[in-house]
N, C-alpha and C positions, 0 to 999 in steps of 0.2 A: 240431717243434711249434708251433703257428698260434695268433700272438699275437692274432688272431680269436676264439678261444675263450672272452677273457676279455669282462670287463665294460666295457660304455662308459659315455662320459661324462655322468654325468644328475646333477650340481650341483658349486657350488663346492669342499664341503667334499672330498665322495669321488668318485673315478671309479669308478663301478660300484657295487653293493651287493649282490650275490649272496656268499655264500661260495664256498671255492673248490672246484672241480670234481674229480672224481675224477682226471680227466686232469693236473690242477695238483697234485696228491697232491706235497709235497713230499721230495726223496731223504732217507736217514735222515740229519739235521744232526750235525756234529762236536761233540763236548762236550768241555769242561773236566774232566778228571777230578782230586777233591779228592787221591786216594792216588796220583797218578801219582810216577815217581821224577823226584826234582829233578835239572836238567839237570846236565851236569858243566859247572862256572865255565869260562866263556871267556875270552880275552886280555882285559885291560882295554879298554874303547872309546878309540877315537884321538879325542882332542878336536882337532877343526880348528880353529888358529889365523883369526883374521882378517888382511887384509891389513896395517893399518897396526899400525905395531911400537911394541911394547909398552915403556913406558918407568918403573914402576912395580913395585915388588913388591907383590904382593894382600894379604901380612901387613900392611903397612903402613895399609894403609884403615883410615878411622873403622869400630870395628865391624864387621869382614867376617863376612860367613855364606856360605858354600858352598853353592852349588846346580846340580849337574847339570841339566839340564831339557830339555823338548821344545822342538823348535823352534817351535811350534806357537802360541806364548804370547807369541813376541818383542813383536807390536804392543801388547797389555796390560803386558807391564815396561816399554816405552819410556813408557809414559802413568804409571805407578805408582812406578817404583823412583827417579826424582829428587826424590820427594814423601819417602820412606822414606832417601834420603841427606842429607835438609835437617832440620840440628836444629833448625830455626828455629820457635818456636811460631806466627810469624805467616803465615810461608810455606810452611813444612813441618811432618813430622809431630810436633815437637819433640823436646828433649833423650831424653826418656824410650825413646822409640820410635825413634829415629835408628838406622838400620845400613847398611852398604854389601854389599847382597846381589850376590855375584859370581858369574854364570852360567857354564857349562860348556854350551853346546848340542849335543845331538845327537837321535838317535831316543829315543823313549818310552823302550821296553825297555832301550837302552843307558845311560838316567840309571837308571833302576832297578835293572841291574847294578849299576853303580858303590856303591850306597847297599845292596845286598843281600850282594855280596859283599866288603864293606867296604875297597874297593880305594881307594889313594892317588891325590891327585890333584893333578897338574901338566899345566905349560901356559900355554897363553895362556886366560883367562876374561875376560869382559866386564860392566864394571860402569858405573851412572852416577853424576857427579857431580850434587850438589846445583842444583835447577830447570833441569839439562840434558838434553833429549832426545836428543842424541847419543850413541852407545855410546862408550866409551872401552874400551882393552884394558889389561890388568894380566898381571905373569909371574910365575906359581908354579914354581919350581924342583923339580926332581926331588929324593929323600930326604926332604924337609921333615916328613913325616909328616902332611900334615894330608886329614884324608877328607870326605866329603859332610857338611854339617848335617842338610839333608832334600833331598829330590829332587821334581820336579814332571814328571807323565805322563799322556797322553790315556788311557793303558789303565789299567786294573787289574794288577796284578802277578801275580793268577792266570793272566790273556791271555798275558802276556808268558812265565812260567815252564811253562803246562801244567800246573801241580801247583797244592795250596794254598800262600801265601805262609809264611815262617815268621811267629811269631807277634808276633815281636817288633817286623815291618816294618806299623806301622799306617798305614794309609791314610787320609786326611781328603778326603772329595768336596768338592769346589767347583764353580764355574760348570759349567754345562754347554755344549758345542760341538756342534752340528749337521750332521751331516755327510748325503750323499745323492748321487744319480749325476744328473749333466748332462748335457745335450745341446747343440750349437748352437744359436742363436736359430731359425735357418732349417730347423731339422727339425723334422717332424710328429708326434711322437710326445711323449705326454704324461704316460706313466706305465710303471712296469716293476714284475714281480712277483717275490717272493722266488726262484719256481721258476727262473724265465726268468734270475735274474742268478745265480742257482747254474749255470746251464748255460753262461752266455755264459764267467762267469769259470774255469770248470773244463774246459771242451770246447772252447771258443774258434773255434768255425765247425765242429768237426768233424763231416763228414758225418753226417745222421742225428739228429745233435744240434745241430743251428742253431735260433737263434732269430732271425727274420725283423724287422727289418733290421741285428743287430749280428751279421755272418757272417763280417766279415773282420776279423781279430786287430791287423791294422794300426792302425786307428783306435778299438782299445779303449784309452783312455788310464787308466793306472793307476799306484800307487806300489812299492812292495817288500814284502817281507813281512813285514820290522820295522815299517813304518809304521803310528801309530796309525790312519790315516783305512785303511790297508787290513783291519789287524785288525779294526775297527769294523764296519766294514760286514762283513765274513767272518763275524763271530759272529751277524750279522743274516740271512746266506742259506743258513747252516749247510756253510760253507767255511771254513777256516782259512785265515785270509790269507797263510798260509805255504804256502799249497797252490794257489792259482791258477796257470794255466796258462801255461808261460814265454813260449809266442809272443805272449802280450799286450803291449803298448809299457808297459815300466814306466818311471817317471819318477823323478829323485832328489827332487823336493820337489813340492809343488802349486803352486807357480807355473808351473812346466813342463806338468803337466797342463793348466791354465788356459789358457795358451797356445796349447799343441796344442788345445783344443778351440774355441776362438776360432778357431784357423787356419783349419779344418774348414767352418768358413762359407761361405769363398771358393775352396775347392779342389775343390769339388764332392764332397766326401763328406759331407755334413751330416746324409745320413741315415743313416749307418753309423755315424757319430761316438757314443761312449760315453766318458763320463769319470765318477771318484769326485773327491770333493771336500769343503770345509767351507765351511760356510754363509757366513763372511765373505768367501771368493773369491769366490763365484759371486753374492751380493749385492755386491759390488764391480764387476762385469761386467753387470749385467742387462738390458744394451741390445747383449749379446755373447752370452750364453747362459742356461738355465734350467734349474731342477731339475724333476725327474720326480716325478711322486706315485708311491709306492710301496707296494705291497700287502705285508704281512707273510703270513708263513706261517698256514693255518687262520684268514684272516679274516672275518668276515662283512659288513666295512665300507666293502669294495672300497680302492681304493688312494686314499691321502690326499697330499697336500702338507705339507709340515713348518709353513707357516703355514694359517690358516683360507680362503686362497684363494691361488692360482697366483700373485698379485703384493701381496700385504698383506705385513706384517713383521710380526707378533704372535707368531709362533711359537708360536700356541694348539695345535696339536696336537701339539707335542711337549711342551706344558707339562704338557696334559691326559693326555698317555700314549697319543694315536691313532697317533703318527708314531713307529718305534720306534728308528730311525738317530740315535741320539746317545749321548754318553758325557760324563763327568765329568773334567773335569781333576782330578786327584790329587795332593796333597802328600804324601807319603811320609816320616815323621818315626819313628826307632828310638824305642823304651822298652827300659828295663829297671825290671826292679820295679815297672812301671806307671806310671813316670814318663818323660818325655822323655831321652833320649840323644844324646850327641855325642861323639865321640873327641875332640873339639876341646875339650871341656869343658862344666861346665854352665852359664855364661852363654849359649855359642854354641847349645846345646838350648834356653835358655831364649827366647831371641831368636827362633830358626825358629821357634818355639812361635806365638810373638807373630805373626809374620808371617802365620803360617797362619792364625789366628783371625782377624786383620783383613779377610786375604782373604777370610775365610769369613762374616763377618758376624758370628760370634761375640765379636767387639771392634769398638770403632772407633778412628780417629788423626786428629789434628786435621788439618785443611786437606786429606784426601782423603776423597772418594765414592767407594768402591770398585764398587758397583752400577751406578753411572754410567758409570766408565770401562770395566766388564764389556759392558753394552748399547753402548757406542756402538763395541767393537769387533766388533759383532755375534753376541755370547754372551747365554747367560741366566743371572743369577744366582741361586743354589740360591735365594733367597728369592722369586722368582717363579716357580718349578714347585711343580706338586701330585702329581709322581709322583716315585720314586726307585727304583735296581735296584741288585741286591747286586756285579753283575760284568757286564761287560760281553754283552750277550745274552742276560741272564736276567729275569727274569719282571718286570714292571713292576708296582710296588704305589703305593697311594695314602700320600701325604708331607705334612705339615703342617710348615711351615717355624714356628721359635718367632719369626720377628719376619718377614713376609710381606710384598713391595713388588709387588704383582701391580698396583696402578693405578699405580703409578709406573713400572713397565716398560712400562705401554703407553704413559702420556704421553710418558717420554724418546722412542718408536718413532712417535710422530703418529697412537695410535689413539684414538678418544674412546670410552669404556666408558661408558654411560649408568648401570652399577651403582659406578662412582667419585664420590663427593664431596671436592672440597678442602676443605682445611682449614688451621687457623694459629691462632696462640696466642690472636686474638681470634675466630676463629671455627672452634671446637672441635668434636671429634665426638659427637656422640651418645651413641654406643656404639662399642666399642674402640679404637684408638689413632692418634694422630693422628703419621703418618710420612711423612715426605719430600714432605710439603704434601698426603697424602692419606689418608685414612682406611681405617686397617686392620683384620681382625677381631682380631687379637693383637699 
């Protein structure tokens, strides 16, 4: 298939403007069946300890809450968990909301399995002390009976299971994480279509099924079948993340992909190099790599960047639904009888739900601006989104957050929005609500 059949760059928003041609008709996409048989439970995920020796029992920490979690929220947790650990009303969240969230980092689907299969947690956890962004270690011995109070993952349970989740596993969509295809800065490539990505990831340069210039699998840098990055992108190109070609260059983490793509700038392979990453990684390396515009299946807009232009940071096309490769962080909390439930007790379940509500903007905490922390890690708080979706790769639908923060999001990212009006106690809004220094419609 010749990439020349695809549309050329015609504007800052889109690369191309015509609908996909018959030649580019997508292969039948994979789908998630709601009636599929639930997979047999696997061996409990191995919780990898850190290199720092633990010297405290996790159970002795103040108001402990146990969280198996995706590794992609590490940066955000470093920002917020020291505040939750601080019971001071002057510097922390105060005594009512004080809790020590103990993380057990792993892949998204591994984290989901812990709570879905009600597995006992043991090993070395990571926590933060009040006002200290340095991670600390604690031990949770085997045989304690401690279970997960909730879980955090970058894909939905349906993506991990290949079937509809148990009704008791309630998911709370949180901030949005943008993902995409990246190339070294020296590459001349500007875009990729869903069909092209399908062929690259499924056939890995097989003769007769090549997509130039990505014909050498040694320079196509991906993750693994259990990675939320690969699963999310797979859901948008019609190829399950577990079915990508084994000849592609798998990596154990996003940092490894980032390093490999950057290295291809100087080894003569910049044109054939392709990687998959989340926005926080490529935005931290804009002088060394860039994200490609992406054209979904059956699109008449052509290929679009996540942002309004290739150099902007407004995530406009993600927020309004034109760029589809994104996923919500999900917090998963078991419910019994319609109420939050934890095997560790009602108090633990209540704390977990309170944490979720604060992180999702349904509640506020003293001295903690969650939207600001989310934005500064390169992600999009739910309050800045105008679209949502039911599960990974599903249709995008219009969405109205009850407490929007669109103008605040633009301001933090340095975007001058002529439709935004500043406000304060002495400068009220003529209509709407003054929130975070700007007039918002609700």
